[in-house]
C-alpha positions as CSV (number, residue, x, y, z in Angstrom):
1,M,4.2,-15.1,40.5
2,C,2.1,-17.9,40.6
3,V,2.2,-20.0,37.5
4,P,-1.2,-20.9,35.8
5,N,-1.5,-24.5,34.6
6,H,-3.1,-23.7,31.7
7,L,0.9,-21.8,31.2
8,E,3.0,-24.1,32.0
9,G,5.3,-26.2,29.9
10,P,6.6,-25.2,26.0
11,A,3.2,-25.4,24.7
12,K,3.5,-24.5,21.8
13,V,3.1,-21.0,20.3
14,Q,0.1,-20.0,18.2
15,T,-0.2,-16.3,17.2
16,K,-3.1,-14.9,15.9
17,M,-2.1,-13.3,12.6
18,T,-4.0,-10.6,10.7
19,R,-3.7,-9.9,7.1
20,V,-1.4,-7.5,6.9
21,M,-0.3,-7.3,2.7
22,I,-3.4,-5.8,2.2
23,A,-3.9,-5.9,-1.9
24,T,-5.1,-2.7,-3.7
25,V,-8.3,-3.3,-5.2
26,L,-8.6,-2.8,-9.1
27,S,-11.0,-0.4,-10.0
28,L,-11.7,1.3,-13.1
29,G,-14.5,3.5,-13.4
30,L,-15.8,2.8,-17.3
31,A,-17.9,6.3,-17.5
32,V,-17.2,8.7,-19.9
33,S,-18.4,12.3,-19.6
34,A,-19.4,14.0,-23.3
35,V,-17.2,16.6,-24.9
36,S,-19.1,19.9,-25.2
37,A,-17.7,22.1,-28.5
38,Q,-16.7,25.3,-26.7
39,T,-16.5,28.9,-28.9
40,P,-13.0,31.1,-27.7
41,A,-14.4,34.2,-27.0
42,A,-12.6,37.7,-29.3
43,P,-10.4,38.9,-27.5
44,A,-10.9,42.1,-25.5
45,A,-9.3,45.4,-27.4
46,P,-6.2,46.8,-25.4
47,R,-6.5,49.0,-22.6
48,P,-4.0,52.3,-22.5
49,T,-1.1,52.1,-20.0
50,A,0.2,54.4,-18.0
51,P,3.7,54.7,-18.0
52,A,5.5,52.7,-16.0
53,A,6.5,54.4,-12.4
54,P,10.4,54.5,-11.9
55,R,11.7,51.1,-10.1
56,P,13.2,51.8,-6.4
57,A,17.2,51.2,-6.3
58,A,18.1,48.0,-5.0
59,P,18.7,47.2,-1.6
60,A,22.0,47.2,-1.3
61,P,23.1,43.2,-0.4
62,Q,23.0,42.0,3.4
63,A,25.7,39.0,4.3
64,P,24.1,36.0,4.8
65,A,23.6,34.7,8.4
66,A,24.8,32.3,10.2
67,Q,23.2,28.7,10.1
68,A,23.0,26.8,13.3
69,P,24.5,23.7,12.7
70,P,21.7,20.3,11.9
71,V,20.9,18.9,15.5
72,V,21.3,15.3,15.5
73,A,18.8,13.1,17.7
74,P,20.8,10.7,19.9
75,T,20.1,7.2,18.5
76,P,17.2,5.5,20.5
77,V,18.8,1.8,22.6
78,A,17.2,-0.4,22.8
79,A,15.4,-1.7,26.6
80,P,17.4,-5.0,27.9
81,F,14.9,-7.9,27.9
82,P,14.1,-8.6,31.3
83,A,15.8,-11.1,33.0
84,D,13.0,-13.1,35.1
85,A,10.1,-12.4,32.2
86,K,7.7,-15.3,31.2
87,I,5.6,-13.3,28.6
88,A,6.9,-11.3,25.7
89,F,5.0,-9.4,22.3
90,I,5.8,-9.5,18.9
91,N,4.5,-6.6,16.4
92,M,3.9,-8.8,12.9
93,Q,3.0,-5.4,11.1
94,L,6.6,-4.3,11.8
95,I,8.2,-7.9,11.2
96,V,6.3,-7.5,7.5
97,G,7.1,-4.2,7.4
98,Q,11.0,-5.1,7.7
99,S,12.0,-7.9,7.1
100,K,13.7,-8.9,3.7
101,L,10.7,-11.7,3.5
102,G,7.7,-9.1,3.6
103,K,9.3,-6.2,1.5
104,S,10.0,-9.4,-1.2
105,G,6.4,-10.0,-0.4
106,Q,5.6,-6.3,-0.5
107,D,7.1,-6.1,-4.4
108,K,5.6,-9.0,-5.4
109,M,2.3,-7.8,-4.3
110,K,2.7,-4.4,-6.4
111,E,3.6,-6.0,-9.1
112,L,0.9,-7.8,-9.8
113,N,-0.9,-4.9,-8.2
114,D,0.7,-2.5,-11.2
115,R,0.3,-5.3,-14.2
116,K,-3.6,-5.5,-13.6
117,S,-3.8,-2.3,-13.4
118,G,-2.4,-1.0,-16.5
119,E,-4.2,-4.3,-18.3
120,L,-7.7,-3.0,-17.3
121,A,-6.8,0.5,-18.0
122,T,-5.7,0.1,-22.0
123,Q,-9.3,-2.2,-21.6
124,N,-10.7,0.6,-20.3
125,K,-9.7,3.1,-23.4
126,Q,-11.4,0.3,-25.8
127,V,-14.4,1.5,-23.8
128,Q,-14.1,5.0,-23.8
129,T,-13.3,5.5,-27.5
130,L,-16.4,3.3,-29.1
131,Q,-18.5,5.4,-26.9
132,Q,-17.1,8.6,-28.4
133,E,-17.1,6.7,-32.2
134,I,-21.1,6.1,-31.3
135,A,-21.6,9.5,-29.6
136,A,-20.1,11.2,-32.6
137,G,-21.4,8.8,-35.6
138,Q,-25.8,8.9,-33.4
139,A,-26.2,11.8,-37.0
140,V,-24.2,10.2,-39.4
141,L,-23.4,6.6,-39.2
142,S,-26.0,4.2,-40.7
143,A,-28.6,2.3,-38.2
144,T,-26.2,-0.5,-39.7
145,V,-23.0,0.2,-38.8
146,L,-24.7,2.2,-35.5
147,A,-26.4,-1.4,-34.4
148,Q,-22.5,-3.5,-35.2
149,K,-20.6,-1.1,-32.6
150,N,-23.5,-0.7,-29.7
151,A,-23.3,-4.5,-30.1
152,E,-18.9,-5.0,-30.2
153,L,-19.3,-1.9,-26.8
154,D,-21.0,-4.2,-25.1
155,R,-18.8,-7.1,-26.0
156,I,-15.8,-5.0,-24.7
157,T,-18.0,-3.6,-21.7
158,R,-18.6,-7.2,-20.8
159,E,-15.4,-8.9,-21.2
160,T,-13.2,-5.5,-18.9
161,Q,-15.8,-6.2,-15.8
162,F,-14.7,-10.1,-16.5
163,K,-11.1,-9.5,-15.7
164,Q,-11.6,-6.4,-13.6
165,E,-12.7,-9.7,-11.5
166,Q,-10.4,-12.1,-12.4
167,A,-7.8,-9.1,-11.6
168,Q,-9.6,-9.3,-7.8
169,A,-8.9,-12.7,-7.4
170,D,-5.1,-12.8,-8.8
171,V,-4.6,-10.5,-5.8
172,Q,-6.3,-11.9,-3.5
173,A,-4.6,-15.3,-4.5
174,L,-1.3,-13.7,-4.6
175,N,-1.9,-11.9,-1.0
176,D,-3.3,-15.6,0.5
177,Q,-0.5,-17.2,-1.5
178,L,2.2,-14.7,-0.3
179,L,0.8,-14.7,4.4
180,E,0.5,-19.0,4.0
181,E,3.9,-18.5,2.8
182,F,5.0,-15.9,5.6
183,Q,3.5,-17.3,8.5
184,A,5.1,-20.7,7.5
185,K,8.2,-19.1,8.1
186,V,8.3,-16.6,11.0
187,L,6.9,-18.6,13.3
188,P,9.1,-21.5,13.4
189,I,11.1,-18.6,14.0
190,I,8.5,-17.2,17.7
191,E,8.5,-20.2,18.4
192,Q,12.2,-20.5,18.5
193,V,12.6,-17.1,20.4
194,R,10.3,-18.7,22.7
195,S,11.9,-22.1,24.2
196,E,15.6,-20.0,24.5
197,K,14.0,-17.5,26.6
198,N,11.7,-20.0,28.2
199,L,8.9,-17.9,28.1
200,W,5.0,-19.4,28.6
201,V,3.8,-17.4,25.6
202,I,4.7,-14.9,23.1
203,F,2.2,-12.1,22.1
204,S,1.1,-10.5,18.8
205,T,0.1,-6.4,19.7
206,G,-1.7,-6.0,17.0
207,D,-4.2,-9.4,18.5
208,A,-3.8,-9.3,22.5
209,G,-5.2,-5.5,23.0
210,V,-1.8,-4.0,25.0
211,A,-2.6,-0.7,26.3
212,A,1.3,-0.6,28.1
213,M,3.8,-2.4,28.4
214,H,7.5,-3.0,29.1
215,A,9.3,-1.8,26.0
216,G,12.1,-4.6,26.4
217,L,9.3,-7.0,25.8
218,D,9.5,-6.6,22.7
219,L,10.8,-9.2,20.5
220,S,10.0,-8.1,17.2
221,Q,14.0,-6.7,16.0
222,E,15.1,-10.1,17.0
223,V,13.0,-12.2,15.3
224,I,13.3,-9.7,12.1
225,K,17.1,-10.5,12.4
226,R,16.3,-14.8,12.8
227,L,14.1,-14.4,10.0
228,D,16.4,-12.3,7.5
229,A,19.4,-14.6,8.5
230,S,17.2,-17.7,7.4
231,K,16.2,-16.2,4.1
């Protein structure tokens, strides 16, 4: 097999990394639907019921059928890495999902997302409460009081919109930070694996458009093991 000139030598691995820690977009609706009062319907007069028919005798209990033992799937055996291989592949999404570093980043994203969602839910509740007060007080509150409540509603609505935009920016900033930290730790390990195995290049399956490959060429688990050990 002829080695292309541009692949000869220990070239530094450049892996195109996609944003694998996708932040959940924080968005809470501000519309409040009006609740119309309903008059409960009068209860209908009870109808005469026919005498209950005698119940049939219960069938005799049957012995439970014997259950077949559960089928245990065999543990898959990892394919060995071909000794003469000059290229390999990794699954970056798998490394993020299964490594300790990737799981830690996902936990941080979830914690921030949950906290921002709670803050926005509280803010949105204030908007809904004011909208209900204004709707209920149209006929009983003075024009001055209504004007004050409308001004307060406008202020809180604008404040809620600002907090929503800020929450999205905070989530994106944390996502970018975690991705940068992940790249800084995983790329040297990938290069180390490439150098030790004397490979020309290691591709990312998510970016290389691989249609088929030898299972042994996937070095994702080896990278995960080394990444966990380094952490």
